[in-house]
C-alpha positions, 0 to 999 in steps of 0.5 A: 421524882428525879430520874437519875443524878445526872447533869441534865435530869428528868422528872416524872412531873413538870412541877418538880423542876427547880423553878417551881420550888418554894422561894425560887425566883429565877429560872436556872437553866443548863446551857446547850448548843442550838444544833444539838442538846447536851447528852441525857439518859432516862432509866425506865422499866424494861419493855420492848419499846425502841427508839422509834417509839420515842418522841421529843417535844421542846417547849419554850418556858415562856409559852408557845408551841413545842418543837417536835423531833422523833426519836430516830431523827434525834439519834435516841438509843434504847439500851435494853436490860433485864429489869430496866432499860435506858433511853439515851441521847449522846449529842446528835445534831437535830434536823434543824437548830432550835430557835433562840428563846430568851426564857429557855426550853424544857424537854418532854420525852414521850415513850409511846410503847406502853398502853398509856404513854409515859412522859418525862420532863427535863430541867429547863435549859437555854440554847446558844448559837455558839458555846465555844466561849464556855467552860466545857466539863465532860465526865464518864465512868467505865462501869455503871455508877449510881444507876448511871449507864456505863460510859455515858458521857455527861457534858456541862457548859459553865460560864465560869473559869479556873481561878489562880492555880495552887501548887500543893507539895507533899514530903514523906520520909524519916528524920535522922539527926533532926534532918528529914531524909525524904523518901518521896516528894510530890509536887502537883498543880491544882486548878480550882473552879469556884461555882457560886450558885449551883442548883441542887440537881447539878450539885447531885451530879458534880458530887460524883465527879471524884468517882468518875474514870474520865474527866476532861475540861475544854477551854478555847478548844483545848482539852485537858485531862486530870489525874484526880478531882476533889471537891469541898462539901456544898455550902447552901445559900438557903439551907432551908430550901436547898435551892442553890449551893456554892461549890469549889472543885479542884482539878489535880495533875501530878507534876513530879514524883521524886524518890530517894535521891536527895541532897538533904542528908547533912552532906555539904558537898556540891553534888546530889546524894543518893539515898536508898532504904528498906526492910527485910528479914534474915534467914538461915544460910548455914548453922549459926548464920542468918543472911539478907541480901539487899538488891537495889532497884537501881544500881548505885553510881559506884561502890563507895556508898555507906551501908547501914543496918539495924536489927529489930525484933521478930517474934520474941524480942531479939537481943541488941546486936550489930548486923555484919555487912559484907559483899558491898557492890553497886548492886547491893550488899549482904547483911548477916546476923546471929539470929533470925530477925527483921532488919532496917537498912539504908545506903547513902552515896554522897 
C-alpha cells in the first residue's frame, strides 16, 4: 500500500510499484538529479529510532548491486510525533553522484530500529547529470495536509512545458437602461500545462496542487509563483486499470482588478467616468426624519457628480417614496427618508 500521496511515493512491498501492475508494458520513472534525489517523506508508527538507524539502498531496475548511503550522510531527518513519525529527505547532495542507469533505480529505505527491520520501496526513478532543461514544479503547504508533513517541499521535473497562455476575463455589475454598469473587472493570465501520460501515483499528488499554499515553477533558471492553480479531472487512457491519465493544469496570475471607474455609463464624452454605488439603512436623526450618511472610500474629483438613491423595504413593506439627498460634497452625501428603510445609492461623475 502506498505510504503517502506524494510525488515520490513509497510502498510496503516491491510488487506494488506501477511497473508490476496488469497491462503495464513500460517502466515509468521520476526524473531526479544524479547528485541528489527529489524530496521524499515516509510516515511510520512512532518509535525512538533516529536518522542513524536509516539506510538507503539504490537498486538498479535492470539488476545489479545497490548503492548504499547511510541516513546521516544523506541528510535524513526524523520528525518525531505522538502516534506517527516522519522520515524525510529534503534534497541534500549524496557523498558521490549516482551512476547513470538506462533502466533507472528504485530506492529501498531500511529502518533498523525495530527488532525486525522495516523496509519501504519507492517508485522507479531515473537520474540525469543535469535537470536544467526540465520544467521544475515545486509545491508545499504551511500546515499538515492529507497526512503530508507541514512545509514538506515536493519537487517534480517534467519533460513538458506550458502551452499558449489564455486570458480569461470576468465582469460583474448591474444593468442600467440596458447597459452593464460594471462594478468590477478582472483580467488574468493563465498558463496551461498539459500532461499526456501521468501514472496514478503522480495524479494522486497533483490533485492536491490547488490546496497547496505555495506553488512555484522554474523554467530556464527563472522561478514563477502563481495566485491560483486549478486542474481538470484526470482522463484515464485505460479506465479498467488506472495506469495512466491525461491531466491539464492551469496556473493563474491575476493581472488586473478594476473597480467602479468605468466609461460604460452611456456618457459620450472623452474622459473616464467614475461610478460609485452601495447600500445602507437610514436610522432616526430627529422625530420624523431618518438619515444615512454616504461616505466614499475615495473622494470624487469634485462635487459635480450626480447622486441617486432608492428606498427599499426593511421589515414590513415600505410605501414607495423618494429619498431626499442633501449635503453633496466630494466626500459623499446625506440621504433622508420619512421612515426607517434600506436604501440603494449610486453616484456618477462624468
